N, C-alpha and C positions, 0 to 999 in steps of 0.2 A: 504494500500500500504506500509505503514511503517513496518508492521509486516512481509510482504513478503520480503521486502528489508533486514530486520534484519536476517531473516531465511537464505536468500541467502548469505549474507556476513559472517555469523557465521557458516553456514553449520549445522544448527539445524535440528532435525528430527520432529519438530512440524510444522503443516500447518501454513503458513503465515497469513491467515485470523484469525485463532484462536489466534495467538500471537498478532495480531493487535487489536482484541477485548479485550484481557487482558490488553494491554497497554492503550486502550481507557477507560476501566473500572477503571484503576488506576489514569488516568489524570482527568477524569470527576469530581470527588469530590474535586479535588484541585483547580478547577476554582472558584475564589472568587465571580465573578459577574454573574455566570451562563452562559448559552448559549441561547440567545433569539430565535434562529432558530431551537433549538433542537426538538421541537414538529413537525415542518414541515419536518425535516429530518427523524424522526422516522415514521411519517405517510407515507412518500415515500417508505422507506424500508419495512414497513409492507404491503403496497399495492402491492409491487413487490417481496414479500418473496418467492413465488413459483418459481421464476426464479432461485433462488439459488440452487434448487434441480436439474436443468437441467444437469449440468456437471456430477453429480454423476449418474444420470439415463443413460446418454450417455455412461459413463464408464462401467457401468454394462452391458448394451446391447452390447457394443463393445467387451467386454471380457466375454461374456456369457459362452463360453466353459470352462473358468477357474472357473467361479462362479457356474455353474450348479451342480458340485458334492457336493457342500456345501450349496446349496440353502435352504434346509430345516433348517439347523442349523442357517444360516444367518437370515432367517425369524423369527425364534424363538428368537434369540438374539435381533433383532430389536423390536419385540413385547414386550419382557420383559423390554428392556430399555425404551420403550415408557411408559409402565405402571409404572415403577419406577419413571420416570420423572414426570408423572402426579401426583403420590402420593406425591412426595417431593414438587412439586409446590403447591398442595392443602394444605399441611402441613404448608409451609412457609406463604401462604396467610392467613391461619387461625390464625397463631401466630401474624402476623402483624395486622390483622383486630382487634384482641383482644387488642393489644397495642394502636391502633389508636382510637378505640371506646371511651375509657374514656376521651381522650384529646378532641375529638369532642363534647362530652356531656358537658364538662366544658365550651367550647366556646359558646355553645347554651344557657347555663343557664343565666338568666338575672342578 
Protein backbone atom coordinates (compact mmCIF):
# COMPACT_ATOMS: atom_id res chain seq x y z
CA UNK A 1 0.00 0.00 0.00
CA UNK A 2 2.88 2.32 0.73
CA UNK A 3 4.26 1.81 -2.78
CA UNK A 4 0.90 2.68 -4.33
CA UNK A 5 0.60 5.75 -2.12
CA UNK A 6 4.07 6.99 -3.11
CA UNK A 7 3.32 6.38 -6.81
CA UNK A 8 0.06 8.32 -6.57
CA UNK A 9 1.59 11.22 -4.63
CA UNK A 10 4.64 11.58 -6.86
CA UNK A 11 2.98 10.64 -10.14
CA UNK A 12 5.55 7.97 -10.94
CA UNK A 13 5.15 5.62 -13.88
CA UNK A 14 6.13 2.55 -11.82
CA UNK A 15 3.40 0.18 -10.57
CA UNK A 16 2.70 0.73 -6.88
CA UNK A 17 3.14 -2.92 -5.88
CA UNK A 18 6.56 -3.02 -7.57
CA UNK A 19 7.70 0.06 -5.68
CA UNK A 20 6.25 -1.38 -2.48
CA UNK A 21 8.24 -4.59 -2.88
CA UNK A 22 11.42 -2.60 -3.56
CA UNK A 23 10.81 -0.54 -0.42
CA UNK A 24 10.20 -3.73 1.55
CA UNK A 25 13.38 -5.25 0.15
CA UNK A 26 15.33 -2.21 1.35
CA UNK A 27 13.76 -2.16 4.82
CA UNK A 28 13.90 -5.89 5.59
CA UNK A 29 17.69 -6.18 6.06
CA UNK A 30 17.69 -3.04 8.20
CA UNK A 31 15.47 -4.67 10.81
CA UNK A 32 17.86 -5.53 13.64
CA UNK A 33 15.73 -8.07 15.49
CA UNK A 34 14.14 -9.71 12.48
CA UNK A 35 10.46 -10.27 11.98
CA UNK A 36 9.11 -13.29 13.86
CA UNK A 37 5.93 -13.58 11.76
CA UNK A 38 7.74 -13.35 8.42
CA UNK A 39 7.45 -17.08 7.74
CA UNK A 40 3.70 -17.01 8.40
CA UNK A 41 3.23 -14.02 6.09
CA UNK A 42 5.30 -15.55 3.30
CA UNK A 43 3.40 -18.84 3.55
CA UNK A 44 0.12 -16.93 3.20
CA UNK A 45 1.31 -15.05 0.10
CA UNK A 46 2.75 -18.18 -1.50
CA UNK A 47 -0.48 -20.09 -0.86
CA UNK A 48 -2.49 -17.32 -2.56
CA UNK A 49 0.03 -16.36 -5.25
CA UNK A 50 -2.27 -17.39 -8.10
CA UNK A 51 -4.78 -14.72 -7.06
CA UNK A 52 -2.25 -12.04 -8.01
CA UNK A 53 -2.59 -13.05 -11.67
CA UNK A 54 -6.38 -12.55 -11.77
CA UNK A 55 -6.31 -8.76 -12.46
CA UNK A 56 -3.84 -9.19 -15.32
CA UNK A 57 -5.90 -12.00 -16.87
CA UNK A 58 -9.11 -9.99 -16.55
CA UNK A 59 -7.40 -7.01 -18.21
CA UNK A 60 -6.21 -9.12 -21.12
CA UNK A 61 -9.65 -10.68 -21.63
CA UNK A 62 -11.37 -7.31 -21.35
CA UNK A 63 -9.06 -5.71 -23.91
CA UNK A 64 -8.66 -8.75 -26.14
CA UNK A 65 -9.39 -6.62 -29.20
CA UNK A 66 -6.33 -4.49 -28.47
CA UNK A 67 -4.13 -7.45 -27.56
CA UNK A 68 -5.09 -9.87 -30.34
CA UNK A 69 -2.96 -8.22 -33.10
CA UNK A 70 0.17 -8.67 -30.99
CA UNK A 71 -0.80 -11.90 -29.23
CA UNK A 72 1.94 -13.99 -30.84
CA UNK A 73 4.65 -11.45 -30.02
CA UNK A 74 3.30 -11.17 -26.48
CA UNK A 75 3.43 -14.93 -26.00
CA UNK A 76 6.99 -15.10 -27.35
CA UNK A 77 8.13 -12.31 -25.02
CA UNK A 78 6.45 -14.00 -22.06
CA UNK A 79 8.06 -17.34 -22.89
CA UNK A 80 11.52 -15.81 -23.36
CA UNK A 81 11.25 -13.80 -20.13
CA UNK A 82 10.13 -16.94 -18.29
CA UNK A 83 13.13 -18.89 -19.58
CA UNK A 84 15.55 -16.06 -18.76
CA UNK A 85 14.08 -15.84 -15.26
CA UNK A 86 14.47 -19.58 -14.74
CA UNK A 87 18.08 -19.56 -15.94
CA UNK A 88 19.01 -16.58 -13.77
CA UNK A 89 17.28 -18.09 -10.74
CA UNK A 90 19.06 -21.41 -11.24
CA UNK A 91 22.39 -19.59 -11.62
CA UNK A 92 21.89 -17.56 -8.45
CA UNK A 93 20.86 -20.71 -6.57
CA UNK A 94 23.94 -22.58 -7.78
CA UNK A 95 26.27 -19.76 -6.70
CA UNK A 96 24.63 -19.44 -3.29
CA UNK A 97 24.59 -23.21 -2.77
CA UNK A 98 28.34 -23.37 -3.41
CA UNK A 99 28.93 -20.56 -0.91
CA UNK A 100 26.74 -22.10 1.76
CA UNK A 101 28.00 -25.69 1.39
CA UNK A 102 31.50 -25.06 2.84
CA UNK A 103 30.02 -23.20 5.80
CA UNK A 104 27.63 -26.06 6.53
CA UNK A 105 30.43 -28.62 6.28
CA UNK A 106 32.44 -26.64 8.86
CA UNK A 107 29.44 -26.64 11.22
CA UNK A 108 29.04 -30.40 10.92
CA UNK A 109 32.70 -31.25 11.59
CA UNK A 110 33.36 -32.39 15.20
